[in-house]
C-alpha positions in Angstrom: -6.9 -20.6 -12.7 -3.5 -19.4 -12.8 -2.5 -16.7 -10.3 0.7 -15.1 -10.2 2.3 -14.7 -7.2 4.8 -11.7 -7.1 7.7 -13.6 -6.2 6.9 -17.1 -7.0 5.2 -16.2 -11.0 2.6 -18.0 -12.1 0.9 -20.8 -10.3 -1.9 -23.2 -10.3 -5.1 -22.0 -7.8 -4.5 -25.8 -5.6 -0.9 -23.6 -4.0 -3.5 -21.0 -2.1 -5.6 -20.3 0.2 -8.6 -18.2 0.2 -8.2 -15.8 3.2 -11.1 -13.7 2.9 -12.8 -10.4 1.7 -9.7 -8.1 1.6 -12.7 -5.2 1.8 -13.8 -5.4 5.3 -12.7 -3.8 8.4 -11.7 -5.5 11.8 -13.4 -3.3 14.5 -11.0 -2.7 17.3 -10.1 -5.4 18.8 -10.9 -3.7 22.6 -14.2 -2.9 21.4 -17.5 -4.5 23.1 -19.3 -3.4 20.5 -21.5 -6.9 20.0 -23.3 -5.4 16.4 -19.7 -4.2 14.7 -18.0 -8.0 15.7 -21.4 -9.4 14.6 -21.6 -7.7 11.6 -17.5 -8.0 11.0 -18.2 -11.9 11.6 -20.9 -12.9 9.9 -22.1 -9.9 7.2 -20.5 -10.8 4.0 -21.2 -9.1 0.5 -21.6 -11.3 -2.7 -20.9 -8.7 -5.6 -20.3 -9.4 -9.4 -17.7 -8.3 -10.6 -14.4 -6.8 -9.4 -13.7 -7.7 -6.2 -10.6 -7.2 -3.5 -9.1 -10.9 -2.3 -6.6 -11.8 0.3 -5.1 -15.2 -0.6 -2.0 -16.7 0.8 0.7 -19.1 -1.0 0.4 -22.0 1.4 2.1 -24.2 -1.0 4.4 -21.6 -1.5 6.8 -18.6 -0.8 3.7 -17.9 1.9 3.3 -14.7 1.0 0.4 -12.8 1.9 -1.8 -11.5 -1.2 -4.5 -8.7 -2.5 -5.9 -10.0 -6.1 -8.4 -8.3 -7.7 -10.8 -10.9 -9.4 -13.9 -10.5 -11.0 -16.6 -12.9 -9.8 -18.4 -13.4 -12.7 -15.2 -14.0 -15.2 -12.8 -15.1 -12.6 -10.1 -13.0 -14.5 -7.8 -11.7 -11.9 -6.6 -8.2 -13.0 -4.4 -7.6 -10.2 -2.2 -9.6 -7.4 0.5 -7.2 -5.1 1.6 -8.3 -1.5 -0.6 -7.6 1.4 2.2 -6.1 3.1 5.4 -4.0 0.7 7.8 -5.3 3.5 8.7 -7.8 0.4 10.5 -5.7 -1.6 8.6 -3.7 -4.6 4.7 -3.3 -4.5 4.8 -5.0 -8.1 1.4 -5.9 -9.5 1.1 -8.4 -12.2 -1.2 -9.3 -14.9 -2.4 -12.6 -14.6 -4.2 -14.4 -17.5 -7.9 -17.1 -16.3 -7.3 -20.5 -17.1 -10.0 -21.6 -15.0 
């Protein structure tokens, strides 16, 4: 599978580290709501289809990326920096090479 880093270009998935679900919202760090923290840490969805994920280009520029990947086909439809501090919020199409 290839992931197209907006900075480095197309790279093999071995250069990246999966960081988790891109849709989850962290509870307030000062919160003592056990149920909210328990859900954040342990509850996971396993969607079929397009899914927002966070990946880090650990073997390259070390940027954190927001990747939209189809969990059935592994086709990547878009890649963008998680934060806008890397210049433009360019999105790139990538092809599945799994």
